[in-house]
DOROVO-331460 format. One record per residue: z negated, y negated, x negated of N, C-alpha, C, CB in turn. Coordinates in steps of 0.2 Angstrom, whole numbers, plus 5000, padded with zeros to 4 digits. Glycine has a CB too. Layout:
REM DOROVO-331460
ZYXZYXZYXZYX;...
//
This chain:
REM DOROVO-331460
489249434954488749444959488349374960488249494957;488449344966488149274967487449284969488549234972;487049224969486349224970486249244978486049164969;486649224982486549234989486549304991487049194993;487049344988487049414989486449454987487749444986;486249434981485649464978485049454982485549434971;484949394985484449374989484449414996484349304991;485049424998485149465005484949535004485949455007;485149564998485049634997484249644996485349664991;483949594993483249594991482849594998482949544987;483049545002482749545009482749605013482949485012;483349635013483549695016483049755014484249715016;482949755007482549805004481849795007482549804997;481649735007480949725009480849745017480749655008;481349725020481349745028481249815029481949715031;481649855025481649925025480949955024482149965021;480649935018480049955016479449935021479849925009;479549875024479049855029479149895036479049785030;479749925036479849965043480049915048479250005045;480249855047480449805052481249795053480149745050;481649845050482349835050482649845057482749875045;483049795059483349805066484149805065483149755071;484449805071485249805071485549745067485549815078;485249685068485549625064485449635057485149565067;484949675054484949675047485449715044484249715045;485849755048486449795046487049755045486549855050;487049685046487649645045487849655038487449575047;487449665033487749675026488249725026487149695021;488249775030488749825029489449805033488549895033;489349775038489949745042490349695038489649715049;489949655034490249605030490749635025489749565026;490749695024491249725019491949735022490949785016;491949735028492649755032493049685033492449785038;493649695032494149635033494149625041494749645030;494149685044494249675052493849745054494949675054;493649735060493349795063493649815070492549785065;494249785072494549805078495349805076494449745083;495649855080496349855080496649875086496549905074;497249845089497549865095498249895093497649805100;498349955094499049985093499549955097499050055093;499349925103499849905108500149955112500449865104;500749955114501150005117501550045113501549975123;501350115112501750155108502050215111501250185102;502550245109502950295112502550365111503650305109;502650405115502350475115502650515109502550515121;502250545105502550575099502550525093503150605100;502450465094502550415088501950425083502650345090;502150415077501550415072501250345072501850435065;500650345073500350275073499650285070500150245081;499550245065498950245061498750175058498950295055;498150155057497950095055497350105050497650045060;497350065044496850075039496350015039497150085032;495650025040495149975040494949975033494549995045;495049925029494949915022494249885021495449875018;493849915017493149885015493049885008492549915019;492649835005492449824998491749824997492849764995;491449854992490749854990490649784987490549914985;490349744990490149674988489549664984490149624994;489149724983488549714980488449754974488049744985;487849744970487749774964487649844964487149734960;487349864970487149934971487749984972486549944976;487750044970488250094972488250104979488150154968;488750114982488850124990489050194991489250074993;488850224996489050294998489150295006488650344996;489750325008489850335015489650405017490650325017;489150415021488950485022489350515027488250475025;489650485032490050515037490450465041489650555042;490950485045491350445049491550485055491950415045;491450465061491550495067491950455073490950535070;492250485077492550455083492350475089493350465082;492250425094492050445101492550475105491750375104;493150475103493650505107494150545103494050455111;494450605105494950645102495550605101495050705105;495650545104496350515104496350475097496350465109;495850475093495850445087495450485082495550375087;495850505076495550545071495450505065496050605069;494850495062494650455056494550495050494050405058;494850465044494650495038494550435033495350535035;494250455028494050405023494350425016493250405022;494650375013495050385006494550385000495450325005;493950355001493450364995492750354998493650314989;492350394996491650394999491150354994491350465000;491250354988490750324983491050264980490450374978;490750204981491050144978490550114974491350104984;490850084968490450044964490549974966490550054956;490249924962490349854964491049834964489949814959;491349804969492049774970492549834971492149734964;492349894971492849944972492949944980492550014970;493549974982493849964989493950034991494449924989;493950044998494050105001494350095008493450155002;494550145012494850135018494650185023495650135018;494550165029494450215035495150215038493850195040;495450275038496150275041496050315047496650325036;496350275053496250295059496950315062495950245064;497050385064497650405067497650415074497850475063;498050385078498150385085498550445087498450325088;498150485091498450555094498950535100497950605095;499550525098500050515104500450575107500550465101;500250635104500550695107500150725112500750745101;499450715111499050755116498750705121498450785112;498850645121498550595125499050545128497950555122;498950525134499350475137498950415140499850505142;499350355141498950305145498550265140498550335150;498150225143497650175140497150215136497350125144;497050215130496550255126496250215121496950315123;495650215120495250185115494750225112495050115117;494450205106493950245103493450195099494150305099;492850215098492450185093492350235087491750165097;492450205082492450245075491750225072493050235071;491350265071490650245068490650265060490050285072;490550225056490550235049489750225047490950185045;489550285044488850285042488750285035488450355045;488350235032488150225025487450255024488250155023;487350285019486650305017486450285010486650385017;486950245007486750215000487050145000486950254994;486750094998486050084995485550095000486050024991;485750075007485250075012485650115018484950005014;485250135023485550165029485850105033485050205033;486450115036486750065040487350105044487050005037;487550075050488150105054488550045055487850135060;489250055055489750005057490150035062490149975051;490249995068490750025073491349985072490450015080;491950025072492650005072492950025079493050035066;493349975082493649985088494349995088493449935093;494650045091495350045091495550055098495650105087;496150035100496350035107497150035107496149975111;497450055113498150055113498350095120498450095107;499050095121499350125127499850165125499550065132;499750235126500250285124500750295130499950355122;501350275130501850285135502050355136502450235134;502150375143502350445144503150445145502050465151;503450385146504150375148504550365142504250315152;504250355136504650345130504450395124504650275127;504850435122504750485117505150475110504850555120;504750485104505150475098505150555095504750435093;505750565092505850625088506250615082506150685093;505950625076505250635075504850575076505150655067;504150575075503750525077503750465072503050545077;504150465067504150405062504850415058503550405057;504950365055505550365050505250365043505950295050;505250425040504950445034505450465029504450505034;505550415024506150425019505850475013506350355016;505250485013504950525007505150485000505350595007;505250524995505450494989506250484988505250534983;506350414986507050394986507150364979507250344992;507750384976507850354969508150284971508450394965;507850234967508050164967508850154966507650124963;509150114970509850104970510250154972510050084962;509950204976510350264979510350254986510050334977;510850274990510850264997510350315000511550275000;510050285006509650335009509650315017508850325006;509650365021509650345028509250405032510350335031;508950385038508650435042508750415049507850435041;508750465054508950455061508350475065509550505063;508150435070507650445074507950445082507050395074;507750495086507950495093507450465097508150565095;507650415101507250385107507550405113507350305106;507050435117507250465124506750435129507150545124;507050405134506750375140506850415146506950295140;506350415150506350445157506150395162505950515157;506550375167506350325172506950295175505950275169;507150235173507750205176508350225172507650125176;508850235176509550255173509850195169510050285178;509650135171509950075168509450045162510050025173;508950085160508550055155508950055148507950105154;508849995144509149985138508749965133509749925140;508949975127508649945121509149885119508649995115;508849825119509249765118509249745110508949715122;508749765106508749745099508249785096508549665099;508349785089507849815084507649765079508049885081;507049755078506849695073506349725068506549635077;506449685062505949705057505849645052506149765053;505249635049505249585044505449605038504449565044;505549665037505849695030506549685030505549765030;506849645025507549635024507949695022507649575020;507549745019507849805016508049865021507449835011;507849845028508049895033508649875037507449905038;509149925038509749915042509749965047510349915037;509849945053509849985059510449985063509249975064;510650055065511250055069511050105075511850095066;511150075081510950115087511550145091510650065092;511550205093512050245096511750275103512350295092;512050255108511850285115512150355115512050235121;511750405116511950475117511950505124511550515112;511550475128511550505135511250445140511050565135;511550455146511250405151511450435158511650335151;510950445162511050475169510450515171511650515169;510450525178509850555181509150535179509950635180;509150465178508450445176508250455169507950465180;508750475164508650485157509150445153508650565156;508850415148509250375143509050405136509150305144;509550415131509350435124509850385120509550505123;509450375114509850335109509650375102509550265108;510150375098510050395091509950325087510650435088;509450315083509350255079509350275071508650225080;509950255068510050265061509750215057510750275060;509250225053508950175048509150185041508150185049;509450135038509650135031509150095027510350115031;509050115021508750085016509250055011508150125012;509149985010509649955006509549964999509649875007;510049964995510049974988509649924984510749984985;509549864987509149814984508349824985509349744987;508149874988507449884990507049894983507349944994;506549864982506149864976505749934975505649814975;505649954969505250014968504550014970505350034961;504250074972503550074974503550104981503250004974;502850114983502750144990502850084995502050174990;503050105001503150055006502950085013503850025007;502550045017502450065024502450005028501650095025;502950005033503149945037503349975044503749905034;503549935048503749955055504349915057503249945060;504749955062505249925066505049915073505949965066;505249865076505049845083505649855088504749775084;505649905092506149915097506049865103506249985099;506549825105506549785110506949815116506749715108;506549815122506949845128506949795133506549905130;507349815139507349765145506749785150508049775148;506349825148505749835152505249775152505349905149;505149745158504749685158504049695157504949645165;503849755159503149775158502849785151502949835162;503349815147503149825140503849825136502849895139;503949765133504649755130504649785123504749685130;504149785119504149805112503849875111503849755108;504149915107503849975105503949985097504250035108;503349995094503349995086503550065084502749975083;503950065078504150125075503850125067504950135075;503450175065503250175058503850195053502650215057;503850155048504350175043504050175036504950115043;504050225032503750235026504150275021503050255027;503950265015504250305009504050285003505050305010;504350304998504250284991504850284987503750334987;505050224984505650214980505450224973505950144982;505750274970505650284963506150254958505650364962;505850214953506250184948506650234944505750134944;507250214942507650254938507450254930508350244938;506950204929506650194922505950214921506850124920;505750244915505050254913504950224906504850324914;504350194905504250164899503650204896504050094899;503650224890503150264886502950224880503250334885;502350214879501750214883501750164889501050214879;501450174894501450124900500950074898501150164906;500450084894500050034891500050034883499350034894;500249974880500349974873499649944870500949934871;499249984867498649964865498649954857498050014866;498649894855498749864848498049874844499049804848;497549874847496849884843496549814842496949924837;496149814837495849754834496149734828495049764834;496349664828496649644822496349574820497349624823;496449554813496249494811496849444811495949494804;496749374812497249324812497749334806496949254812;498349334807498849344802499049414801498649314796;498649464804498849534803499349554808498249574804;499849604805500349624809500349704811501049604806;500449724817500449794818501149804822499849804823;501349864820502049884823501949954827502549904817;502249944833502250004838502950014840501849984844;503050064844503750084847503650104854504050144843;504150074858504150094865504750134866504250024870;504750184871505250234873505450214880505050304871;506050204881506250184888506750244890506650114888;506650274895507050334898507350314904506650394898;507950334905508250324912508550394914508850274911;508750394921508950454924509750464922508850454932;510050404920510750414918510850354912511250394924;511350364908511450314903511450244905512050334899;511150204901511050124903511050084896510450114907;511150024897511049974892510449934893511749934891;510149914887509649864888509949794887509049874882;509849744892510149684891509649634888510349664898;509049634889508549584887507849614887508649524892;507449584882506749604882506349534882506549644876;505949524886505549464887504749474886505649434894;504449424883503749424883503549354882503449474877;503049324886502949254885502549234879502449234891;502249284876501849274869502349274863501249324869;502449224860502849224854502649264848503049154852;502049294848501749334843502149404843501049344844;502449414849502849484849503549474847502749514856;503849524843504549524841504749594842504649494834;505449594844505749664845506449664842505849664853;506549724839507149734835507749734841507149804831;508249714839508849714844509049784846509449674841;509049794853509249864855509949874854509049874862;510149944854510749964853511249944859510850044852;511849924858512349904863512549964867512849864860;512450024864512750084867512350104873512750144862;512650134878512350154884512050224883512850164890;511350234884511050294882510550304887510750294875;510350374888509750384893509050374889509850464895;509050374883508450364879508550304874508250424876;508050254874508150204870507450194866508250134873;507450184860506850174856506750094854506750214849;506250064856506149994854505649974850506049954861;505749954843505149944839504849874841505449934832;504249874841503849814843503349794837503449824850;503349724836502949704831502549644834503349674824;501849644832501449594835501049564829500949624840;501049504828500749464823500149424826501149424818;499549444824498949404827498949334825498349444825;498749294830498749224829498049194831499249184833;497949164836497249144838496749204840497249094844;496149194839495649244841495549254848494949234837;495349304851495249314858495549384860495549264862;495549394867495849454870496549434872495449474876;497049484870497749474871497949524877498149484865;498249504882498549544887499249514889498049554893;499749544888500449524889500849574892500749494883;501249554897501749594900502449594896501849584907;502649654894503349654891503849674896503349704885;504349644897504849654903505549674899504949594907;505749734902506449754899506949754904506349824896;507449724904508049714909508549764906508249644910;508849804911509449844910510049834914509149924910;510549874913511149864918511149914923511749864913;510649954924510650004929510549964936510050044929;510949994941510949964948511049894948510349974951;510649854951510649784952510349744946510449754958;510149784941509849754935509149774935509849674935;509049844935508349874935507949854929508349954935;507349834930506849814925506249864924506549744926;506049874918505449914917504949864913505649974912;504349884913503749844911503249884907503449804916;502949854903502349884899501849824897502649914892;501249844898500649794897500449804890500149804902;500449754886500249754879499549724878500749724874;499049754875498349724874498149734867497849764879;497749684865497449674858496849634858498049654853;496449644853495849604852495949574845495149644852;495949504844496049474838495349434836496549414838;495049454830494449434828494449414821493849494829;494049354819494049334813493449374809493849254812;493649434807493049474804492749444798493349544802;493149414794492849384788492349324790493449344784;492549284795492049234797491449264800492349194802;491449324803490949354806490449374801491149414811;490649394795490149414790489749354787490549454784;
//
């Protein structure tokens, strides 16, 4: 907490007590947001379109969001977390209603804070919902996918207007998406494509939310975004996820055990830790679904220890698992 922030909050409190607070005094709340505007651009009818306004409590006092509301039914806001302590984060998630509305639509989302002081922050969203392009379904949602396993989803793009309308390209900054387009219908002013989206086996584990951009020959609005999301589940789990070694004196050794479990038999190729105070018994060369790894830590210099243990296996393209090891080393004899 820096001095400038403390002074700001103190001045704000005095202004409230004196009854002289005005709109400019509520800038403390706006400063918590990374951005307060978002343009969805041109989106297809039925497409899933949402944007999260992230904010962080920058102050010593606990923060609470009393309510959040939208000026238009074209945008539905929700909050991920209402009560925030210092440096905790939350999001105002705005969902664009592309099924019930068409054309240029925008909304003002008002976020109301009642702690530590009353304040309102206005967030602006805008966009254009096309009536001539429809997605079915509204997004590419892979759900949960096992890492290193093939996964693909199909989305249908339907256009009504020109019979010669074309999709010329599909782009993405995510190298783990592969797209195949198949034209399924053309005539009487209607054009349809099936868009097959594949997730490559090299995609890393974890949740992802990204987008594809469809490029058309429509000079008025060439690009149309497609939301792509899912969760890639690692084939490995480590127990415990956090290895707590406790409080030790210099020279003292503590021994623990890690359990690494896979969805199918695997071999452990390598175990790495940057701190030389950690040693590991050589793992078995046999492929097994369950491996037990003895870990020994010998305390050296005093202080807080926090080290990542990385376990490399032969699953897939070399799946890895990790565990965070923590300890406190104190010279108890010297302290006496």
